[in-house]
Residue frames relative to the residue before (quaternion, step in Angstrom):
aa qw qx qy qz dx dy dz
M 1.0000 0.0000 0.0000 0.0000 0.00 0.00 0.00
T 0.2975 -0.7610 0.5539 0.1600 3.56 -0.92 0.95
L 0.6905 -0.4683 0.3539 0.4226 3.52 -1.31 0.23
L 0.6862 0.4926 -0.2973 0.4450 3.60 0.96 -0.80
E 0.6278 0.5281 -0.3437 0.4570 3.59 1.19 -0.34
Q 0.6521 0.4702 -0.2880 0.5203 3.55 1.29 -0.21
P 0.2481 -0.8370 0.4591 0.1647 3.63 0.19 1.21
A 0.6316 0.5506 -0.3488 0.4199 3.60 1.02 -0.67
T 0.7729 0.3148 -0.1718 0.5234 3.59 1.12 -0.58
A 0.4292 0.6971 -0.4776 0.3189 3.61 1.22 0.03
P 0.5313 -0.6291 0.4492 0.3466 3.58 -1.01 0.72
L 0.5224 -0.6337 0.4721 0.3204 3.55 -1.11 0.71
R 0.4400 -0.6821 0.5176 0.2707 3.56 -1.00 0.84
A 0.4736 -0.6720 0.4891 0.2914 3.57 -0.77 1.00
G 0.7860 0.2983 -0.2277 0.4913 3.57 -0.92 0.88
S 0.5844 0.5900 -0.3824 0.4052 3.59 1.19 -0.08
L 0.6467 -0.5064 0.3960 0.4106 3.56 -1.28 0.35
A 0.6380 0.5369 -0.3302 0.4423 3.58 0.95 -0.88
A 0.6664 0.4876 -0.3054 0.4742 3.60 0.93 -0.86
A 0.6414 0.5217 -0.3260 0.4584 3.59 0.97 -0.81
L 0.6657 0.4949 -0.3029 0.4692 3.59 0.93 -0.86
H 0.6309 0.5460 -0.3216 0.4476 3.56 1.06 -0.79
L 0.7368 0.4340 -0.2186 0.4700 3.57 0.97 -0.90
A 0.5739 0.6693 -0.3571 0.3086 3.58 1.15 -0.56
G 0.4299 -0.7209 0.4602 0.2893 3.59 1.03 -0.55
P 0.7552 -0.4591 0.2578 0.3904 3.57 -1.34 0.11
L 0.6931 0.4704 -0.2875 0.4645 3.62 1.14 -0.42
A 0.4085 0.7617 -0.4396 0.2442 3.58 1.24 0.10
S 0.0581 -0.7531 0.6545 0.0331 3.51 -1.28 0.64
L 0.3000 -0.7379 0.5794 0.1729 3.54 -1.21 0.62
L 0.1042 -0.7790 0.6181 0.0166 3.56 -0.81 1.10
V 0.0943 -0.7737 0.6258 0.0306 3.58 -0.88 1.01
I 0.0754 -0.7984 0.5973 0.0024 3.56 -0.69 1.13
A 0.2267 -0.7768 0.5767 0.1122 3.57 -0.81 1.02
V 0.0605 0.7685 -0.6323 0.0773 3.54 -0.91 1.07
D 0.6677 -0.4633 0.3738 0.4470 3.57 -1.27 0.12
E 0.5852 -0.6230 0.3876 0.3452 3.57 -0.99 0.81
D 0.6710 0.4969 -0.3207 0.4472 3.62 1.00 -0.62
R 0.7076 0.4238 -0.2574 0.5035 3.62 1.24 -0.17
T 0.3908 0.7568 -0.4602 0.2506 3.60 1.27 -0.08
T 0.6843 0.4900 -0.3001 0.4489 3.61 0.81 -0.95
A 0.6618 0.4979 -0.3079 0.4683 3.60 0.93 -0.83
V 0.6543 0.5028 -0.3096 0.4724 3.59 0.97 -0.85
R 0.6356 0.5261 -0.3341 0.4557 3.58 0.96 -0.84
A 0.6621 0.5036 -0.3090 0.4611 3.59 0.91 -0.89
A 0.6621 0.5040 -0.3067 0.4621 3.58 0.95 -0.83
L 0.6583 0.4928 -0.3068 0.4793 3.59 1.00 -0.80
R 0.6046 0.5483 -0.3545 0.4562 3.58 1.07 -0.68
R 0.6621 0.4927 -0.2987 0.4793 3.61 1.02 -0.77
E 0.7130 0.4676 -0.2584 0.4541 3.61 1.05 -0.71
T 0.6794 0.4691 -0.2961 0.4804 3.62 1.19 -0.33
R 0.5909 -0.5745 0.4362 0.3612 3.52 -1.33 0.25
T 0.6878 -0.4864 0.3456 0.4134 3.54 -1.27 0.31
E 0.7058 0.4700 -0.2766 0.4523 3.60 0.95 -0.77
D 0.5749 0.5519 -0.3922 0.4594 3.62 1.22 -0.14
W 0.2927 -0.7528 0.5677 0.1594 3.58 -1.17 0.63
V 0.0678 -0.7720 0.6318 0.0139 3.55 -1.00 0.90
G 0.1251 0.7804 -0.5999 0.1243 3.55 -0.83 1.08
T 0.3821 -0.7005 0.5429 0.2618 3.53 -1.30 -0.18
D 0.0528 -0.7377 0.6704 0.0594 3.49 -1.32 0.44
G 0.7870 -0.1004 0.0131 0.6086 3.56 -0.09 1.28
D 0.7928 -0.2402 0.2076 0.5202 3.60 -0.77 -1.03
D 0.5944 0.5876 -0.3542 0.4195 3.58 1.27 -0.14
V 0.2795 -0.7127 0.6152 0.1883 3.54 -1.15 0.67
L 0.1833 -0.7894 0.5822 0.0652 3.56 -0.83 1.06
V 0.0368 -0.7782 0.6270 0.0072 3.55 -1.03 0.84
V 0.1545 -0.7462 0.6417 0.0874 3.56 -0.90 1.02
L 0.0884 -0.8153 0.5715 -0.0304 3.52 -0.56 1.30
A 0.1243 -0.7488 0.6424 0.1058 3.55 -1.12 0.65
V 0.2663 0.7603 -0.5392 0.2454 3.55 0.11 1.33
L 0.6188 -0.5372 0.4113 0.3992 3.54 -1.22 0.41
P 0.6028 -0.5889 0.3909 0.3701 3.61 -1.00 0.71
A 0.6343 0.5447 -0.3352 0.4343 3.60 1.03 -0.69
D 0.7271 0.4211 -0.2286 0.4917 3.59 1.15 -0.59
L 0.4869 0.7311 -0.4046 0.2545 3.55 1.21 -0.44
D 0.6807 0.4901 -0.3116 0.4466 3.61 0.79 -0.90
A 0.6587 0.5081 -0.3099 0.4603 3.57 0.96 -0.85
V 0.6530 0.5007 -0.3129 0.4743 3.58 0.98 -0.80
A 0.6590 0.5062 -0.3080 0.4633 3.60 0.92 -0.89
D 0.6444 0.5118 -0.3189 0.4702 3.60 0.97 -0.81
R 0.6489 0.5182 -0.3162 0.4587 3.59 0.97 -0.85
L 0.6694 0.4879 -0.3045 0.4702 3.59 0.94 -0.84
L 0.6186 0.5216 -0.3498 0.4722 3.61 1.06 -0.65
E 0.6314 0.5289 -0.3344 0.4580 3.60 0.99 -0.78
V 0.6241 0.5230 -0.3339 0.4749 3.60 1.03 -0.79
A 0.6591 0.5119 -0.3095 0.4559 3.60 0.90 -0.93
E 0.6689 0.4930 -0.3033 0.4665 3.59 0.94 -0.82
R 0.6424 0.5232 -0.3261 0.4552 3.58 0.99 -0.77
V 0.6915 0.4686 -0.2749 0.4761 3.58 0.90 -0.91
A 0.6937 0.4704 -0.2721 0.4728 3.59 0.95 -0.89
G 0.3446 -0.7642 0.4800 0.2584 3.59 1.14 -0.57
R 0.7461 0.2603 -0.1979 0.5800 3.56 1.21 0.44
P 0.6768 -0.4918 0.3301 0.4372 3.60 -1.18 0.27
A 0.1145 -0.7474 0.6509 0.0680 3.51 -1.23 0.64
A 0.1992 -0.7482 0.6130 0.1576 3.55 -1.30 0.06
A 0.1298 -0.8025 0.5796 0.0572 3.55 -1.21 0.48
G 0.2043 -0.7308 0.6378 0.1318 3.50 -1.31 0.55
L 0.1274 -0.8008 0.5850 0.0110 3.54 -1.03 0.84
T 0.0759 0.7791 -0.6213 0.0335 3.56 -1.04 0.74
A 0.4784 -0.6468 0.5112 0.3022 3.56 -1.18 0.61
V 0.4458 -0.6842 0.5072 0.2754 3.54 -1.02 0.81
S 0.0594 -0.7742 0.6301 0.0060 3.51 -1.02 0.90
R 0.5052 -0.6858 0.4400 0.2843 3.58 -0.84 0.97
D 0.6776 0.4839 -0.3096 0.4591 3.62 1.13 -0.47
R 0.6570 0.4472 -0.3268 0.5114 3.62 1.24 0.21
S 0.4659 -0.6762 0.4993 0.2763 3.54 -1.04 0.81
P 0.6582 -0.4876 0.3743 0.4346 3.61 -1.21 0.27
G 0.6338 0.5325 -0.3309 0.4530 3.61 1.03 -0.70
E 0.6567 0.4971 -0.3076 0.4764 3.58 0.98 -0.81
L 0.6484 0.5068 -0.3191 0.4700 3.59 0.98 -0.81
L 0.6362 0.5216 -0.3193 0.4703 3.58 1.03 -0.77
D 0.6385 0.5185 -0.3208 0.4697 3.58 1.02 -0.81
R 0.6584 0.5075 -0.3122 0.4599 3.60 0.97 -0.85
A 0.6560 0.4926 -0.3129 0.4787 3.58 0.95 -0.84
R 0.6688 0.4920 -0.3063 0.4657 3.60 0.98 -0.77
T 0.5613 0.5577 -0.3938 0.4677 3.60 1.18 -0.41
G 0.6465 0.4968 -0.3093 0.4894 3.58 0.98 -0.82
L 0.6279 0.5462 -0.3261 0.4484 3.56 1.05 -0.76
R 0.6495 0.5108 -0.3106 0.4699 3.59 0.96 -0.86
V 0.6375 0.5114 -0.3191 0.4798 3.59 1.02 -0.79
A 0.6373 0.5319 -0.3238 0.4540 3.59 0.97 -0.84
W 0.6655 0.4719 -0.3052 0.4912 3.60 0.96 -0.78
A 0.6300 0.5370 -0.3382 0.4475 3.60 0.99 -0.77
C 0.6874 0.4541 -0.2694 0.4987 3.59 1.17 -0.60
G 0.6867 -0.5112 0.2736 0.4384 3.58 1.25 0.21
G 0.5218 -0.6477 0.4186 0.3646 3.60 1.23 0.03
G 0.6848 0.5014 -0.3395 0.4055 3.53 -1.30 -0.13
R 0.7250 0.3725 -0.2305 0.5315 3.58 1.19 0.39
V 0.3479 -0.6764 0.6039 0.2384 3.53 -1.38 0.31
V 0.0906 -0.7779 0.6199 0.0476 3.58 -0.91 0.93
R 0.2920 -0.7649 0.5578 0.1363 3.52 -0.82 1.11
H 0.1755 -0.7488 0.6320 0.0958 3.55 -0.95 0.98
P 0.4368 -0.7362 0.4418 0.2685 3.62 -0.61 1.05
């Protein structure tokens, strides 16, 4: 058996959500922003310009993912600002889900939790960020 056949010990792929979560540290949060599929690339580029070097911005399907390492007191303001950027670039309302990163949850579980917040944000009419604990 090789190292790559052992998923628990395989090296993290650079640029992946798992690698970003691993590097983000204890204050990390995952923000998922839903936009139209034809605007995903433009929104991702705009969010990359608006975030810090240590933050990670990627995509998963039509969703733009952002791993942020900010103080809890600043998190809501930062998430709201990034949602405003996404809406401005997309030219229409967007919604976002947010969850705190926990080392005992896999990247898939964290993505599911953030997407739960995203669904609630859309159910409330969009234009907002909903945090899922």
